[in-house]
N, C-alpha and C positions, 0 to 999 in steps of 0.2 A: 085872185089868181085868174089868168086868162084860161079860157076853155082848153082842155087837153094838156095843160102844163104839167110836167116838163116836156111832154111831147109837143109836136108842132100844132099850132092852131090851124083852123080851117080857113078857106077862102070865103069871101063875101059875107063876113060876119058883122053884126051890129049888136053890141052888148052895152048894157047900162046898169050901173049900180048906184044906189043912193044911200048915203049914210046920214040919217037924220034922227038925232036923239032928243029933239025939242029945243026950246030956247035955252040959252046960257051955256052951251057946250061948244068948245073948239075941237075940230077934228084934224088929226095929223096922220098922213100916210107915209110909210117908209117903204122904199123899193128894195127888195132883196135880190131879185133877178130881173133883167130887162134885156130883151132881144127882139126887136121888131124890124121890119123892112125899112131901110133908110132911104130918104129922099130929102133934098134941101128944104122943101116946104112941108114935109111930113104929109104929103098928099096920097101916099099909097096905103100904108098901114099906120095907124096912129092911136094914141091914147090922149084924151083931154081930161083935165081936172077943172071943175067949175065950183065957184063959191055960191052954193044954192042948190035947189033941188028941181029946177026946171030947165028946159032947153035954152032959154034966154038968159040964164044966170051968167054973171061975169066969168070969163075964162081966167084961170090961174096959170095954166100951162098947157101946151100941146107938144107932145114928145114922140120921138120915134128913134130908130137906130139901135145901137148896142151900148151906149154910154148910160150908166146907172144914174137916173135923175136924182136930184136932192130931195130931202123930205119936203112935203108940202102941207101947209096948214090953212084951214078956213075957219072963220068965225061962223058957227052954226053949221047948217047942212053942207054936205059935199056931194057933188054928182061926178061920177067917173064914166066916161064913154070910151069904148074900144071899137074901132072900125078897121076892117081889112078889105083889100081889093080882091081882084079875081085871080091873082097868081102869087107865087113866092111866099111860102109859109115859113115861119120861124118859131123859136121856142116860146116866145111870149113873155109874160111877166108874172112875178109873185110879189104881192104887196101885203102889208099888214097895216091896221089902223088902230089909233089910240084916241080916246076921248079925254079931253082935259076939263077938269072940274066945272061944275055949274057956277057961272058968274064968279 
């Protein structure tokens, strides 16, 4: 869940969440609410999902706006990054995650 959800998130935020259950688990996140500032290239406020637990892990998706993203799954750890700019706050997001069996 984004900070302050369901109220508006703050400006100039940089948040990171890592879901890592060890080897053999797939992680799926499901978006229940999603409302971030929109831009064509998601350069204002955005959320990225990465397959791994480091900043250089492969990007699964970078999303913004108010369209509910689809479920996203990674093999192994998942890194979620939420970044906001200096103006225009929105409701943010609410996600849940589920781990799928070991191997």
